[in-house]
C-alpha distance (Angstrom), angle and dihedral (degrees) to the residues before:
residue distance angle dihedral
M1 . . .
N2 3.87 . .
I3 3.75 106.6 .
F4 3.79 91.9 -173.5
H5 3.84 91.4 59.4
M6 3.81 110.6 128.4
P7 3.87 123.1 -151.5
S8 3.58 116.6 -106.4
G9 3.85 119.4 -109.8
P10 3.71 132.5 64.0
E11 3.86 114.4 -3.4
K12 3.76 111.6 -96.5
D13 3.76 129.4 -153.7
T14 3.80 104.7 -120.3
M15 3.82 97.1 162.6
T16 3.83 103.8 65.7
S17 3.81 111.0 102.0
A18 3.75 121.3 -115.0
P19 3.70 120.1 -110.0
I20 3.83 114.6 -80.2
P21 3.84 113.9 -112.6
A22 3.85 110.9 -112.3
R23 3.87 92.4 -117.9
L24 3.76 90.2 60.3
K25 3.91 101.6 41.8
K26 3.83 114.0 115.3
N27 3.80 92.2 -165.7
K28 3.69 89.8 -129.5
R29 3.79 126.5 119.0
V30 3.83 124.6 -140.8
A31 3.92 124.5 -166.4
I32 3.68 126.3 -146.3
I33 3.82 112.3 -164.5
T34 3.81 111.8 -157.6
A35 3.86 146.6 136.7
D36 3.69 141.2 -162.4
H37 3.84 117.5 -46.0
V38 3.83 91.8 31.7
Q39 3.79 108.1 157.9
D40 3.81 100.3 -96.2
L41 3.74 101.9 -136.9
E42 3.82 92.8 44.4
F43 3.73 89.0 59.1
F44 3.83 105.2 38.7
Y45 3.92 96.9 38.2
P46 3.97 91.4 60.8
Y47 3.79 92.6 33.5
Y48 3.91 94.4 58.3
R49 3.93 91.8 35.9
L50 3.81 90.8 53.8
N51 3.78 91.5 48.0
E52 3.69 91.1 46.4
A53 3.81 90.7 53.2
G54 3.77 88.9 56.3
Y55 3.78 102.3 -101.6
D56 3.88 124.1 134.5
V57 3.86 107.8 -124.0
D58 3.72 122.4 -154.9
I59 3.92 114.5 -162.2
I60 3.85 107.0 -144.9
T61 3.76 125.5 -167.6
A62 3.79 132.9 170.5
D63 3.79 96.8 -97.1
G64 3.84 104.5 9.4
G65 3.80 123.6 -117.5
A66 3.74 133.3 85.8
F67 3.79 126.2 -18.6
K68 3.82 136.7 -177.8
G69 3.81 133.1 -149.3
E70 3.87 128.6 -130.1
K71 3.87 89.1 -87.8
G72 3.75 97.3 44.2
F73 3.78 101.8 -96.5
G74 3.71 121.0 124.2
L75 3.81 145.5 121.0
P76 3.77 131.1 -87.4
E77 3.76 98.3 -127.2
S78 3.79 143.2 27.4
L79 3.81 139.1 171.1
S80 3.75 118.6 -100.1
I81 3.79 117.1 -115.2
E82 3.80 87.3 -129.3
K83 3.89 90.5 64.9
V84 3.73 103.3 51.4
S85 3.73 137.0 73.0
P86 3.90 130.2 -141.3
G87 3.68 88.5 -131.1
D88 3.72 95.1 65.2
Y89 3.81 95.0 67.2
A90 3.88 136.8 73.7
L91 3.89 92.5 -159.5
V92 3.82 139.2 7.7
Y93 3.84 119.4 -146.7
L94 3.88 121.8 -163.5
P95 3.87 112.4 -166.1
G96 3.71 124.7 -158.8
G97 3.76 138.5 -122.3
K98 3.73 117.2 94.6
A99 3.76 94.2 -46.9
P100 3.83 95.4 91.0
E101 3.81 92.5 57.6
E102 3.82 89.6 59.8
L103 3.79 96.1 39.4
R104 3.92 93.7 54.1
K105 3.85 87.0 63.3
N106 3.82 89.0 61.1
E107 3.74 112.1 89.8
T108 3.87 94.1 -161.8
V109 3.72 90.2 55.4
I110 3.79 92.0 48.4
Q111 3.80 90.8 48.1
F112 3.85 91.8 50.4
V113 3.77 93.8 50.6
Q114 3.80 91.1 48.9
N115 3.79 95.5 47.4
F116 3.78 86.5 46.7
A117 3.80 93.2 50.9
A118 3.86 88.6 50.3
L119 3.76 87.1 64.3
G120 3.85 90.3 63.8
L121 3.83 92.6 -127.6
P122 3.84 122.5 139.9
I123 3.77 119.8 -80.9
G124 3.86 117.9 -165.6
A125 3.86 117.0 -157.1
F126 3.75 125.5 179.0
C127 3.70 136.8 -168.5
H128 3.83 104.5 -34.0
G129 3.80 90.9 1.7
P130 3.79 95.2 98.2
Q131 3.88 86.7 67.7
I132 3.79 88.5 78.7
L133 3.92 87.5 50.5
M134 3.86 88.3 51.6
T135 3.71 94.2 53.8
A136 3.83 88.3 45.0
G137 3.73 90.8 56.7
L138 3.84 94.8 -118.6
T139 3.67 102.3 119.4
R140 3.80 103.7 69.4
G141 3.81 108.9 113.0
R142 3.79 93.5 9.2
Q143 3.83 130.9 123.0
M144 3.78 107.1 -139.3
A145 3.85 143.1 165.4
C146 3.76 119.9 -132.1
W147 3.88 142.9 151.9
P148 3.81 100.1 -55.6
D149 3.92 91.5 -125.8
I150 3.85 88.5 66.4
Q151 3.73 94.9 49.0
D152 3.85 92.5 103.9
E153 3.89 92.1 48.6
L154 3.90 90.5 50.1
E155 3.93 89.2 51.0
E156 3.80 91.1 49.3
F157 3.78 88.8 56.2
G158 3.77 91.7 53.3
G159 3.81 102.3 -95.2
T160 3.81 131.6 122.0
F161 3.78 119.8 -129.4
V162 3.79 118.5 -130.2
N163 3.81 115.3 -167.4
E164 3.79 96.3 -144.2
A165 3.74 135.3 113.6
L166 3.90 95.5 -119.5
V167 3.86 122.2 25.2
I168 3.92 117.1 175.8
D169 3.79 113.6 -173.9
G170 3.88 108.9 170.3
Q171 3.85 108.2 -54.0
F172 3.80 94.2 -14.4
I173 3.84 118.8 96.2
T174 3.81 112.0 -175.9
G175 3.92 138.4 175.8
R176 3.71 139.2 -178.5
M177 3.84 118.5 -134.5
P178 3.70 142.7 -5.6
G179 3.94 94.1 -84.8
D180 3.83 85.4 62.5
L181 3.81 96.4 61.7
P182 3.69 99.5 97.4
R183 3.83 94.0 52.7
F184 3.81 91.8 38.4
M185 3.74 91.1 55.2
V186 3.80 92.8 54.1
G187 3.78 86.4 62.1
V188 3.85 91.7 48.3
I189 3.73 94.2 50.7
D190 3.86 92.5 42.5
A191 3.88 87.6 56.5
L192 3.78 91.4 49.2
E193 3.69 92.8 48.9
G194 3.75 94.0 50.5
R195 3.75 95.5 -113.7
L196 3.87 92.3 126.5
D197 3.72 132.5 69.1
L198 3.72 103.8 -132.7
T199 3.67 92.2 -165.3
Q200 3.71 95.7 65.1
S201 3.81 121.7 93.6
R202 3.85 119.4 -132.5
D203 3.80 89.6 -102.4
E204 3.78 92.9 50.4
R205 3.69 89.3 48.2
K206 3.89 91.0 51.1
S207 3.73 94.0 49.6
A208 3.86 96.8 44.9
């Protein structure tokens, strides 16, 4: 049996999450900033995990509208970066794939991330996601995980590569590759639930 068989007829949106029951809602919004060619799992796993945990999730792209991941999965709509404000969100998440390389060229995206970082709130960046943080000037002096192939680039931008599934340094929560997602999301949820001191460096957290 092909469990991925889709019924014939008009194409249906099967990816958008169902409404969050009122008893689970956290009344906090989370932003995922992405683009075409995002790594599908690195987008959808956190997207559903955050919804499951009761957070409203806004998907933000450079121009709004539809987008598709590297494997062809995507969503039919998103919010334009021009129409959102950093102050509306409790956390920003930057998934990987090839999307960050494109997003880092967009000055509005970079300005949004810089302004959000200035609020001191948590930023999750996964796989190639830290490339956006590099361009935004937010990696210098920070310890971060990322896709190993961009380790040299991270270090050129003043960061220190840590080869672990979850690295938390101040407000920055980073991970390396799809297999790290379960561990990474523990850090993201801990940050949203207030279980992390976002003023602590990674070294301070380890010595505590």
